[in-house]
Structure formats: C-alpha cells, structure tokens
N, CA, C and O atoms as a GROMACS GRO file, in nm:
protein
  528
    1UNK      N    1   0.085  -0.117   0.000
    1UNK     CA    2   0.000   0.000   0.000
    1UNK      C    3   0.090   0.124   0.000
    1UNK      O    4   0.183   0.134   0.079
    2UNK      N    5   0.060   0.215  -0.088
    2UNK     CA    6   0.133   0.340  -0.092
    2UNK      C    7   0.068   0.438   0.004
    2UNK      O    8  -0.055   0.438   0.018
    3UNK      N    9   0.148   0.521   0.071
    3UNK     CA   10   0.093   0.612   0.170
    3UNK      C   11   0.157   0.750   0.158
    3UNK      O   12   0.256   0.778   0.224
    4UNK      N   13   0.100   0.838   0.072
    4UNK     CA   14   0.160   0.969   0.053
    4UNK      C   15   0.150   1.058   0.176
    4UNK      O   16   0.233   1.148   0.191
    5UNK      N   17   0.055   1.038   0.264
    5UNK     CA   18   0.040   1.126   0.380
    5UNK      C   19   0.155   1.111   0.478
    5UNK      O   20   0.184   1.204   0.553
    6UNK      N   21   0.221   0.997   0.480
    6UNK     CA   22   0.332   0.978   0.574
    6UNK      C   23   0.458   1.050   0.527
    6UNK      O   24   0.553   1.064   0.605
    7UNK      N   25   0.461   1.094   0.401
    7UNK     CA   26   0.578   1.161   0.349
    7UNK      C   27   0.564   1.312   0.350
    7UNK      O   28   0.658   1.383   0.312
    8UNK      N   29   0.450   1.365   0.393
    8UNK     CA   30   0.429   1.509   0.391
    8UNK      C   31   0.416   1.562   0.533
    8UNK      O   32   0.360   1.496   0.621
    9UNK      N   33   0.467   1.685   0.556
    9UNK     CA   34   0.456   1.744   0.690
    9UNK      C   35   0.317   1.803   0.711
    9UNK      O   36   0.238   1.814   0.617
   10UNK      N   37   0.287   1.840   0.835
   10UNK     CA   38   0.163   1.911   0.863
   10UNK      C   39   0.060   1.826   0.931
   10UNK      O   40   0.085   1.713   0.972
   11UNK      N   41  -0.061   1.885   0.942
   11UNK     CA   42  -0.168   1.820   1.016
   11UNK      C   43  -0.220   1.692   0.949
   11UNK      O   44  -0.286   1.612   1.016
   12UNK      N   45  -0.193   1.671   0.823
   12UNK     CA   46  -0.240   1.551   0.754
   12UNK      C   47  -0.190   1.424   0.821
   12UNK      O   48  -0.252   1.318   0.810
   13UNK      N   49  -0.078   1.434   0.892
   13UNK     CA   50  -0.024   1.317   0.961
   13UNK      C   51  -0.113   1.271   1.075
   13UNK      O   52  -0.100   1.158   1.122
   14UNK      N   53  -0.203   1.356   1.120
   14UNK     CA   54  -0.288   1.323   1.233
   14UNK      C   55  -0.433   1.300   1.194
   14UNK      O   56  -0.519   1.284   1.280
   15UNK      N   57  -0.461   1.299   1.064
   15UNK     CA   58  -0.597   1.281   1.014
   15UNK      C   59  -0.610   1.144   0.949
   15UNK      O   60  -0.513   1.092   0.895
   16UNK      N   61  -0.730   1.085   0.955
   16UNK     CA   62  -0.751   0.955   0.888
   16UNK      C   63  -0.721   0.965   0.739
   16UNK      O   64  -0.741   1.070   0.677
   17UNK      N   65  -0.674   0.855   0.682
   17UNK     CA   66  -0.646   0.851   0.540
   17UNK      C   67  -0.688   0.716   0.485
   17UNK      O   68  -0.706   0.620   0.560
   18UNK      N   69  -0.703   0.709   0.353
   18UNK     CA   70  -0.748   0.587   0.286
   18UNK      C   71  -0.634   0.524   0.208
   18UNK      O   72  -0.550   0.593   0.151
   19UNK      N   73  -0.632   0.392   0.208
   19UNK     CA   74  -0.538   0.315   0.126
   19UNK      C   75  -0.615   0.202   0.058
   19UNK      O   76  -0.717   0.155   0.109
   20UNK      N   77  -0.566   0.159  -0.055
   20UNK     CA   78  -0.626   0.045  -0.123
   20UNK      C   79  -0.545  -0.080  -0.090
   20UNK      O   80  -0.422  -0.078  -0.093
   21UNK      N   81  -0.615  -0.188  -0.059
   21UNK     CA   82  -0.550  -0.315  -0.026
   21UNK      C   83  -0.501  -0.381  -0.155
   21UNK      O   84  -0.575  -0.395  -0.252
   22UNK      N   85  -0.374  -0.420  -0.154
   22UNK     CA   86  -0.315  -0.491  -0.266
   22UNK      C   87  -0.283  -0.633  -0.222
   22UNK      O   88  -0.225  -0.651  -0.115
   23UNK      N   89  -0.319  -0.731  -0.299
   23UNK     CA   90  -0.287  -0.869  -0.267
   23UNK      C   91  -0.396  -0.937  -0.186
   23UNK      O   92  -0.495  -0.876  -0.147
   24UNK      N   93  -0.374  -1.066  -0.160
   24UNK     CA   94  -0.475  -1.149  -0.094
   24UNK      C   95  -0.440  -1.185   0.050
   24UNK      O   96  -0.503  -1.273   0.108
   25UNK      N   97  -0.340  -1.120   0.108
   25UNK     CA   98  -0.295  -1.155   0.242
   25UNK      C   99  -0.403  -1.140   0.349
   25UNK      O  100  -0.403  -1.215   0.447
   26UNK      N  101  -0.495  -1.045   0.332
   26UNK     CA  102  -0.595  -1.019   0.435
   26UNK      C  103  -0.736  -1.066   0.395
   26UNK      O  104  -0.834  -1.028   0.458
   27UNK      N  105  -0.744  -1.147   0.290
   27UNK     CA  106  -0.872  -1.204   0.250
   27UNK      C  107  -0.912  -1.314   0.345
   27UNK      O  108  -0.823  -1.382   0.398
   28UNK      N  109  -1.038  -1.335   0.371
   28UNK     CA  110  -1.153  -1.278   0.302
   28UNK      C  111  -1.204  -1.146   0.363
   28UNK      O  112  -1.286  -1.079   0.300
   29UNK      N  113  -1.159  -1.108   0.480
   29UNK     CA  114  -1.210  -0.986   0.545
   29UNK      C  115  -1.180  -0.861   0.463
   29UNK      O  116  -1.264  -0.771   0.454
   30UNK      N  117  -1.061  -0.855   0.403
   30UNK     CA  118  -1.020  -0.739   0.324
   30UNK      C  119  -0.970  -0.788   0.188
   30UNK      O  120  -0.850  -0.811   0.171
   31UNK      N  121  -1.060  -0.804   0.091
   31UNK     CA  122  -1.018  -0.853  -0.040
   31UNK      C  123  -0.934  -0.750  -0.116
   31UNK      O  124  -0.943  -0.630  -0.090
   32UNK      N  125  -0.853  -0.799  -0.208
   32UNK     CA  126  -0.772  -0.711  -0.291
   32UNK      C  127  -0.862  -0.608  -0.358
   32UNK      O  128  -0.969  -0.641  -0.409
   33UNK      N  129  -0.816  -0.485  -0.356
   33UNK     CA  130  -0.891  -0.377  -0.420
   33UNK      C  131  -0.982  -0.300  -0.327
   33UNK      O  132  -1.027  -0.191  -0.362
   34UNK      N  133  -1.010  -0.354  -0.208
   34UNK     CA  134  -1.097  -0.279  -0.118
   34UNK      C  135  -1.020  -0.160  -0.060
   34UNK      O  136  -0.897  -0.156  -0.061
   35UNK      N  137  -1.094  -0.065  -0.010
   35UNK     CA  138  -1.037   0.056   0.048
   35UNK      C  139  -1.049   0.047   0.200
   35UNK      O  140  -1.154   0.011   0.252
   36UNK      N  141  -0.941   0.081   0.271
   36UNK     CA  142  -0.945   0.086   0.418
   36UNK      C  143  -0.916   0.229   0.462
   36UNK      O  144  -0.838   0.300   0.399
   37UNK      N  145  -0.980   0.269   0.572
   37UNK     CA  146  -0.956   0.398   0.632
   37UNK      C  147  -0.871   0.374   0.757
   37UNK      O  148  -0.906   0.291   0.841
   38UNK      N  149  -0.761   0.447   0.767
   38UNK     CA  150  -0.666   0.429   0.876
   38UNK      C  151  -0.667   0.552   0.966
   38UNK      O  152  -0.654   0.666   0.920
   39UNK      N  153  -0.682   0.526   1.095
   39UNK     CA  154  -0.673   0.632   1.196
   39UNK      C  155  -0.529   0.633   1.247
   39UNK      O  156  -0.486   0.537   1.311
   40UNK      N  157  -0.452   0.740   1.220
   40UNK     CA  158  -0.314   0.743   1.266
   40UNK      C  159  -0.305   0.734   1.419
   40UNK      O  160  -0.373   0.809   1.490
   41UNK      N  161  -0.222   0.645   1.467
   41UNK     CA  162  -0.198   0.628   1.610
   41UNK      C  163  -0.073   0.542   1.626
   41UNK      O  164  -0.034   0.471   1.532
   42UNK      N  165  -0.010   0.548   1.741
   42UNK     CA  166   0.104   0.460   1.766
   42UNK      C  167   0.070   0.356   1.872
   42UNK      O  168   0.159   0.291   1.927
   43UNK      N  169  -0.059   0.338   1.900
   43UNK     CA  170  -0.104   0.235   1.993
   43UNK      C  171  -0.205   0.144   1.923
   43UNK      O  172  -0.268   0.183   1.825
   44UNK      N  173  -0.218   0.024   1.976
   44UNK     CA  174  -0.316  -0.069   1.920
   44UNK      C  175  -0.365  -0.162   2.031
   44UNK      O  176  -0.311  -0.164   2.141
   45UNK      N  177  -0.466  -0.236   1.999
   45UNK     CA  178  -0.526  -0.331   2.094
   45UNK      C  179  -0.520  -0.471   2.035
   45UNK      O  180  -0.515  -0.489   1.913
   46UNK      N  181  -0.522  -0.568   2.121
   46UNK     CA  182  -0.524  -0.707   2.077
   46UNK      C  183  -0.643  -0.726   1.984
   46UNK      O  184  -0.756  -0.690   2.018
   47UNK      N  185  -0.619  -0.783   1.868
   47UNK     CA  186  -0.724  -0.807   1.770
   47UNK      C  187  -0.745  -0.695   1.672
   47UNK      O  188  -0.828  -0.707   1.582
   48UNK      N  189  -0.672  -0.583   1.686
   48UNK     CA  190  -0.686  -0.470   1.595
   48UNK      C  191  -0.625  -0.503   1.460
   48UNK      O  192  -0.523  -0.572   1.451
   49UNK      N  193  -0.688  -0.454   1.356
   49UNK     CA  194  -0.627  -0.454   1.224
   49UNK      C  195  -0.544  -0.328   1.218
   49UNK      O  196  -0.595  -0.218   1.240
   50UNK      N  197  -0.415  -0.343   1.187
   50UNK     CA  198  -0.325  -0.229   1.193
   50UNK      C  199  -0.240  -0.214   1.067
   50UNK      O  200  -0.218  -0.309   0.992
   51UNK      N  201  -0.194  -0.092   1.047
   51UNK     CA  202  -0.094  -0.059   0.948
   51UNK      C  203   0.032  -0.038   1.030
   51UNK      O  204   0.035   0.049   1.118
   52UNK      N  205   0.136  -0.115   1.004
   52UNK     CA  206   0.252  -0.122   1.093
   52UNK      C  207   0.380  -0.126   1.011
   52UNK      O  208   0.382  -0.176   0.898
   53UNK      N  209   0.486  -0.073   1.069
   53UNK     CA  210   0.618  -0.082   1.006
   53UNK      C  211   0.705  -0.171   1.094
   53UNK      O  212   0.723  -0.145   1.212
   54UNK      N  213   0.758  -0.277   1.034
   54UNK     CA  214   0.845  -0.372   1.103
   54UNK      C  215   0.979  -0.375   1.030
   54UNK      O  216   0.988  -0.414   0.914
   55UNK      N  217   1.082  -0.333   1.103
   55UNK     CA  218   1.218  -0.334   1.047
   55UNK      C  219   1.222  -0.265   0.909
   55UNK      O  220   1.288  -0.313   0.817
   56UNK      N  221   1.152  -0.153   0.897
   56UNK     CA  222   1.154  -0.075   0.774
   56UNK      C  223   1.057  -0.118   0.665
   56UNK      O  224   1.053  -0.055   0.559
   57UNK      N  225   0.980  -0.223   0.689
   57UNK     CA  226   0.883  -0.271   0.590
   57UNK      C  227   0.742  -0.250   0.646
   57UNK      O  228   0.714  -0.282   0.761
   58UNK      N  229   0.654  -0.195   0.563
   58UNK     CA  230   0.517  -0.168   0.606
   58UNK      C  231   0.426  -0.285   0.575
   58UNK      O  232   0.433  -0.345   0.468
   59UNK      N  233   0.338  -0.315   0.671
   59UNK     CA  234   0.246  -0.428   0.662
   59UNK      C  235   0.106  -0.386   0.703
   59UNK      O  236   0.088  -0.292   0.782
   60UNK      N  237   0.007  -0.455   0.650
   60UNK     CA  238  -0.131  -0.445   0.696
   60UNK      C  239  -0.162  -0.583   0.752
   60UNK      O  240  -0.168  -0.680   0.677
   61UNK      N  241  -0.182  -0.592   0.883
   61UNK     CA  242  -0.203  -0.720   0.950
   61UNK      C  243  -0.292  -0.704   1.072
   61UNK      O  244  -0.329  -0.593   1.110
   62UNK      N  245  -0.324  -0.816   1.134
   62UNK     CA  246  -0.399  -0.818   1.259
   62UNK      C  247  -0.297  -0.834   1.372
   62UNK      O  248  -0.212  -0.923   1.369
   63UNK      N  249  -0.306  -0.745   1.472
   63UNK     CA  250  -0.217  -0.750   1.587
   63UNK      C  251  -0.273  -0.848   1.688
   63UNK      O  252  -0.391  -0.841   1.724
   64UNK      N  253  -0.188  -0.940   1.735
   64UNK     CA  254  -0.229  -1.042   1.832
   64UNK      C  255  -0.129  -1.045   1.946
   64UNK      O  256  -0.008  -1.053   1.925
   65UNK      N  257  -0.183  -1.040   2.068
   65UNK     CA  258  -0.100  -1.054   2.188
   65UNK      C  259  -0.160  -1.167   2.269
   65UNK      O  260  -0.274  -1.158   2.315
   66UNK      N  261  -0.082  -1.276   2.287
   66UNK     CA  262  -0.137  -1.392   2.358
   66UNK      C  263  -0.129  -1.375   2.510
   66UNK      O  264  -0.075  -1.276   2.558
   67UNK      N  265  -0.183  -1.471   2.583
   67UNK     CA  266  -0.189  -1.464   2.730
   67UNK      C  267  -0.050  -1.452   2.793
   67UNK      O  268  -0.036  -1.396   2.902
   68UNK      N  269   0.052  -1.503   2.727
   68UNK     CA  270   0.189  -1.496   2.778
   68UNK      C  271   0.259  -1.366   2.742
   68UNK      O  272   0.374  -1.345   2.782
   69UNK      N  273   0.193  -1.279   2.668
   69UNK     CA  274   0.252  -1.151   2.630
   69UNK      C  275   0.324  -1.150   2.497
   69UNK      O  276   0.374  -1.046   2.456
   70UNK      N  277   0.330  -1.265   2.428
   70UNK     CA  278   0.396  -1.270   2.298
   70UNK      C  279   0.312  -1.193   2.196
   70UNK      O  280   0.190  -1.210   2.189
   71UNK      N  281   0.379  -1.109   2.115
   71UNK     CA  282   0.311  -1.026   2.017
   71UNK      C  283   0.345  -1.075   1.876
   71UNK      O  284   0.458  -1.114   1.847
   72UNK      N  285   0.243  -1.071   1.790
   72UNK     CA  286   0.266  -1.113   1.652
   72UNK      C  287   0.168  -1.041   1.560
   72UNK      O  288   0.072  -0.978   1.604
   73UNK      N  289   0.196  -1.052   1.431
   73UNK     CA  290   0.108  -0.999   1.328
   73UNK      C  291   0.059  -1.116   1.245
   73UNK      O  292   0.138  -1.202   1.204
   74UNK      N  293  -0.071  -1.120   1.219
   74UNK     CA  294  -0.130  -1.231   1.144
   74UNK      C  295  -0.203  -1.181   1.021
   74UNK      O  296  -0.274  -1.081   1.024
   75UNK      N  297  -0.183  -1.254   0.912
   75UNK     CA  298  -0.262  -1.232   0.791
   75UNK      C  299  -0.393  -1.307   0.810
   75UNK      O  300  -0.396  -1.408   0.880
   76UNK      N  301  -0.500  -1.259   0.749
   76UNK     CA  302  -0.627  -1.331   0.755
   76UNK      C  303  -0.621  -1.456   0.667
   76UNK      O  304  -0.686  -1.556   0.698
   77UNK      N  305  -0.545  -1.450   0.560
   77UNK     CA  306  -0.529  -1.564   0.471
   77UNK      C  307  -0.426  -1.658   0.532
   77UNK      O  308  -0.310  -1.620   0.549
   78UNK      N  309  -0.466  -1.781   0.566
   78UNK     CA  310  -0.376  -1.872   0.638
   78UNK      C  311  -0.254  -1.920   0.559
   78UNK      O  312  -0.166  -1.983   0.618
   79UNK      N  313  -0.246  -1.892   0.431
   79UNK     CA  314  -0.127  -1.934   0.356
   79UNK      C  315  -0.006  -1.845   0.384
   79UNK      O  316   0.106  -1.880   0.348
   80UNK      N  317  -0.029  -1.732   0.449
   80UNK     CA  318   0.081  -1.641   0.481
   80UNK      C  319   0.125  -1.662   0.625
   80UNK      O  320   0.042  -1.677   0.714
   81UNK      N  321   0.257  -1.662   0.649
   81UNK     CA  322   0.308  -1.689   0.784
   81UNK      C  323   0.282  -1.574   0.880
   81UNK      O  324   0.270  -1.458   0.841
   82UNK      N  325   0.275  -1.609   1.007
   82UNK     CA  326   0.263  -1.512   1.114
   82UNK      C  327   0.399  -1.444   1.131
   82UNK      O  328   0.503  -1.506   1.110
   83UNK      N  329   0.397  -1.317   1.169
   83UNK     CA  330   0.521  -1.243   1.194
   83UNK      C  331   0.536  -1.229   1.345
   83UNK      O  332   0.460  -1.158   1.410
   84UNK      N  333   0.634  -1.298   1.400
   84UNK     CA  334   0.664  -1.289   1.544
   84UNK      C  335   0.741  -1.160   1.567
   84UNK      O  336   0.845  -1.138   1.504
   85UNK      N  337   0.692  -1.075   1.654
   85UNK     CA  338   0.752  -0.944   1.675
   85UNK      C  339   0.864  -0.942   1.780
   85UNK      O  340   0.928  -0.839   1.800
   86UNK      N  341   0.887  -1.055   1.845
   86UNK     CA  342   0.990  -1.060   1.948
   86UNK      C  343   1.126  -1.023   1.890
   86UNK      O  344   1.173  -1.082   1.793
   87UNK      N  345   1.188  -0.922   1.953
   87UNK     CA  346   1.322  -0.880   1.912
   87UNK      C  347   1.326  -0.790   1.790
   87UNK      O  348   1.435  -0.750   1.748
   88UNK      N  349   1.212  -0.757   1.732
   88UNK     CA  350   1.210  -0.673   1.614
   88UNK      C  351   1.174  -0.528   1.651
   88UNK      O  352   1.103  -0.504   1.748
   89UNK      N  353   1.224  -0.434   1.573
   89UNK     CA  354   1.185  -0.295   1.590
   89UNK      C  355   1.061  -0.273   1.505
   89UNK      O  356   1.062  -0.296   1.384
   90UNK      N  357   0.953  -0.229   1.570
   90UNK     CA  358   0.828  -0.208   1.497
   90UNK      C  359   0.750  -0.091   1.554
   90UNK      O  360   0.762  -0.058   1.672
   91UNK      N  361   0.672  -0.030   1.468
   91UNK     CA  362   0.595   0.089   1.504
   91UNK      C  363   0.456   0.081   1.441
   91UNK      O  364   0.444   0.055   1.321
   92UNK      N  365   0.354   0.102   1.521
   92UNK     CA  366   0.218   0.110   1.468
   92UNK      C  367   0.203   0.246   1.401
   92UNK      O  368   0.232   0.349   1.461
   93UNK      N  369   0.158   0.245   1.276
   93UNK     CA  370   0.135   0.369   1.202
   93UNK      C  371  -0.012   0.411   1.209
   93UNK      O  372  -0.045   0.528   1.191
   94UNK      N  373  -0.100   0.314   1.236
   94UNK     CA  374  -0.242   0.344   1.247
   94UNK      C  375  -0.325   0.218   1.258
   94UNK      O  376  -0.277   0.108   1.233
   95UNK      N  377  -0.452   0.237   1.296
   95UNK     CA  378  -0.546   0.124   1.303
   95UNK      C  379  -0.652   0.142   1.196
   95UNK      O  380  -0.691   0.254   1.162
   96UNK      N  381  -0.697   0.029   1.143
   96UNK     CA  382  -0.801   0.032   1.040
   96UNK      C  383  -0.934   0.054   1.111
   96UNK      O  384  -0.972  -0.023   1.200
   97UNK      N  385  -1.005   0.158   1.072
   97UNK     CA  386  -1.134   0.189   1.134
   97UNK      C  387  -1.252   0.167   1.040
   97UNK      O  388  -1.367   0.171   1.083
   98UNK      N  389  -1.223   0.144   0.911
   98UNK     CA  390  -1.332   0.125   0.816
   98UNK      C  391  -1.282   0.050   0.693
   98UNK      O  392  -1.167   0.064   0.653
   99UNK      N  393  -1.372  -0.028   0.634
   99UNK     CA  394  -1.344  -0.100   0.509
   99UNK      C  395  -1.457  -0.068   0.412
   99UNK      O  396  -1.573  -0.060   0.451
  100UNK      N  397  -1.423  -0.052   0.285
  100UNK     CA  398  -1.522  -0.025   0.182
  100UNK      C  399  -1.498  -0.120   0.066
  100UNK      O  400  -1.394  -0.116   0.001
  101UNK      N  401  -1.597  -0.206   0.040
  101UNK     CA  402  -1.591  -0.298  -0.074
  101UNK      C  403  -1.710  -0.264  -0.164
  101UNK      O  404  -1.824  -0.294  -0.130
  102UNK      N  405  -1.682  -0.203  -0.277
  102UNK     CA  406  -1.788  -0.166  -0.370
  102UNK      C  407  -1.904  -0.096  -0.300
  102UNK      O  408  -2.020  -0.134  -0.317
  103UNK      N  409  -1.872   0.004  -0.223
  103UNK     CA  410  -1.967   0.089  -0.151
  103UNK      C  411  -2.037   0.020  -0.035
  103UNK      O  412  -2.131   0.076   0.022
  104UNK      N  413  -1.994  -0.099   0.001
  104UNK     CA  414  -2.045  -0.165   0.121
  104UNK      C  415  -1.943  -0.136   0.231
  104UNK      O  416  -1.829  -0.184   0.225
  105UNK      N  417  -1.985  -0.059   0.330
  105UNK     CA  418  -1.893  -0.010   0.433
  105UNK      C  419  -1.910  -0.090   0.562
  105UNK      O  420  -2.021  -0.121   0.605
  106UNK      N  421  -1.796  -0.123   0.623
  106UNK     CA  422  -1.794  -0.187   0.754
  106UNK      C  423  -1.701  -0.106   0.842
  106UNK      O  424  -1.591  -0.068   0.801
  107UNK      N  425  -1.745  -0.079   0.966
  107UNK     CA  426  -1.664  -0.004   1.062
  107UNK      C  427  -1.602  -0.100   1.163
  107UNK      O  428  -1.661  -0.204   1.196
  108UNK      N  429  -1.483  -0.066   1.212
  108UNK     CA  430  -1.414  -0.145   1.313
  108UNK      C  431  -1.397  -0.059   1.437
  108UNK      O  432  -1.344   0.052   1.430
  109UNK      N  433  -1.443  -0.110   1.552
  109UNK     CA  434  -1.437  -0.038   1.678
  109UNK      C  435  -1.361  -0.123   1.779
  109UNK      O  436  -1.401  -0.235   1.810
  110UNK      N  437  -1.253  -0.069   1.829
  110UNK     CA  438  -1.167  -0.143   1.921
  110UNK      C  439  -1.184  -0.095   2.065
  110UNK      O  440  -1.104  -0.131   2.151
  111UNK      N  441  -1.286  -0.015   2.093
  111UNK     CA  442  -1.300   0.046   2.224
  111UNK      C  443  -1.329  -0.053   2.337
  111UNK      O  444  -1.307  -0.020   2.453
  112UNK      N  445  -1.376  -0.173   2.307
  112UNK     CA  446  -1.411  -0.270   2.411
  112UNK      C  447  -1.292  -0.352   2.459
  112UNK      O  448  -1.306  -0.430   2.553
  113UNK      N  449  -1.176  -0.336   2.397
  113UNK     CA  450  -1.059  -0.415   2.436
  113UNK      C  451  -0.954  -0.324   2.502
  113UNK      O  452  -0.956  -0.202   2.483
  114UNK      N  453  -0.864  -0.384   2.578
  114UNK     CA  454  -0.762  -0.302   2.644
  114UNK      C  455  -0.658  -0.255   2.544
  114UNK      O  456  -0.624  -0.326   2.449
  115UNK      N  457  -0.608  -0.136   2.566
  115UNK     CA  458  -0.512  -0.074   2.477
  115UNK      C  459  -0.371  -0.118   2.511
  115UNK      O  460  -0.336  -0.134   2.628
  116UNK      N  461  -0.290  -0.138   2.408
  116UNK     CA  462  -0.149  -0.172   2.427
  116UNK      C  463  -0.066  -0.057   2.376
  116UNK      O  464  -0.061  -0.032   2.255
  117UNK      N  465  -0.002   0.013   2.465
  117UNK     CA  466   0.089   0.119   2.425
  117UNK      C  467   0.225   0.055   2.398
  117UNK      O  468   0.268  -0.034   2.472
  118UNK      N  469   0.290   0.099   2.294
  118UNK     CA  470   0.418   0.040   2.258
  118UNK      C  471   0.529   0.088   2.350
  118UNK      O  472   0.531   0.204   2.391
  119UNK      N  473   0.619  -0.001   2.380
  119UNK     CA  474   0.738   0.031   2.456
  119UNK      C  475   0.820   0.131   2.373
  119UNK      O  476   0.856   0.099   2.260
  120UNK      N  477   0.850   0.249   2.426
  120UNK     CA  478   0.923   0.350   2.349
  120UNK      C  479   1.056   0.300   2.294
  120UNK      O  480   1.103   0.353   2.193
  121UNK      N  481   1.118   0.203   2.355
  121UNK     CA  482   1.246   0.153   2.305
  121UNK      C  483   1.232   0.079   2.173
  121UNK      O  484   1.331   0.061   2.102
  122UNK      N  485   1.109   0.035   2.138
  122UNK     CA  486   1.088  -0.035   2.011
  122UNK      C  487   1.057   0.061   1.898
  122UNK      O  488   1.066   0.024   1.782
  123UNK      N  489   1.021   0.184   1.931
  123UNK     CA  490   0.980   0.279   1.828
  123UNK      C  491   1.100   0.336   1.756
  123UNK      O  492   1.204   0.363   1.816
  124UNK      N  493   1.084   0.354   1.625
  124UNK     CA  494   1.185   0.425   1.549
  124UNK      C  495   1.168   0.573   1.580
  124UNK      O  496   1.058   0.616   1.612
  125UNK      N  497   1.276   0.651   1.573
  125UNK     CA  498   1.261   0.795   1.594
  125UNK      C  499   1.159   0.852   1.497
  125UNK      O  500   1.147   0.804   1.384
  126UNK      N  501   1.085   0.955   1.539
  126UNK     CA  502   0.981   1.014   1.455
  126UNK      C  503   1.036   1.056   1.320
  126UNK      O  504   0.969   1.042   1.218
  127UNK      N  505   1.158   1.108   1.318
  127UNK     CA  506   1.216   1.153   1.191
  127UNK      C  507   1.235   1.036   1.095
  127UNK      O  508   1.219   1.053   0.974
  128UNK      N  509   1.268   0.918   1.146
  128UNK     CA  510   1.282   0.799   1.062
  128UNK      C  511   1.147   0.755   1.008
  128UNK      O  512   1.136   0.717   0.892
  129UNK      N  513   1.042   0.760   1.093
  129UNK     CA  514   0.909   0.717   1.051
  129UNK      C  515   0.856   0.807   0.939
  129UNK      O  516   0.788   0.759   0.848
  130UNK      N  517   0.887   0.936   0.944
  130UNK     CA  518   0.834   1.028   0.845
  130UNK      C  519   0.911   1.024   0.714
  130UNK      O  520   0.856   1.062   0.610
  131UNK      N  521   1.034   0.981   0.716
  131UNK     CA  522   1.116   0.986   0.596
  131UNK      C  523   1.104   0.862   0.510
  131UNK      O  524   1.157   0.859   0.400
  132UNK      N  525   1.036   0.761   0.558
  132UNK     CA  526   1.028   0.636   0.482
  132UNK      C  527   0.918   0.638   0.380
  132UNK      O  528   0.899   0.541   0.308
   0.00000   0.00000   0.00000
C-alpha cells in the first residue's frame, strides 16, 4: 500500500487517510482492491487490524497478543506466515477503522478491548518514521 500522507509534513499526519488493499494476504475480510480507512496512532489493541512498520517494511495485518505476552502480526489468509515481533523494531502507524468494498462499508471499533501502548524503546525515531 502506498501512503503519501506519511511523506508530507503538517496536520495531515494526524488525520484519517485511505489506502487500497493490494494482494490477498488479508482475504476474506479485506479482499484485494478494497479501500481501508486508517486512523493514525502509535497504539493498538489485541485483535486490531493495523498498518505497521516492522524493520523498515510496512504491513497491513492483525495485531495479536497472547496470554503470555507474545506479540505477533497475522494475515487473515492462512497461507501467509505469522510475523513474530519478538526482538524486532516495529511501530504502529495506524489502526483500520473502516473498510469499503464496492460501496459496502464496515466499521471497526476497538473500544471494548484493552489498549497496548508500545514500549518507546521499540519505536523508530519520529524523523525515521516520516522519511520512509
């Protein structure tokens, strides 16, 4: 997914933006070609669909934190491997709050789950996040 708002300065960095899903990694919930609306944030909750940067690569995945505290990113399509986040530098760029498939809109609300704030030591400096 291309994201021009992350490359420009100003208030646009704090406003929701739309991206088009490419590929089948998040099917069937998010089929290729659908549009997602992302709310910029650096926090997420267990079960959130997120836009995330891991070791310099951007992903659209589901954030999962198990009972033991292990964190990972999962594709909805089971043919794609889970990304174990242990020991990796990663930053949440935003959470998916809406999906649009041919004008059929679905909203995602994460307010009923506990929030996970990222450990600041895992975050890339803000200047690095904006320059990518």
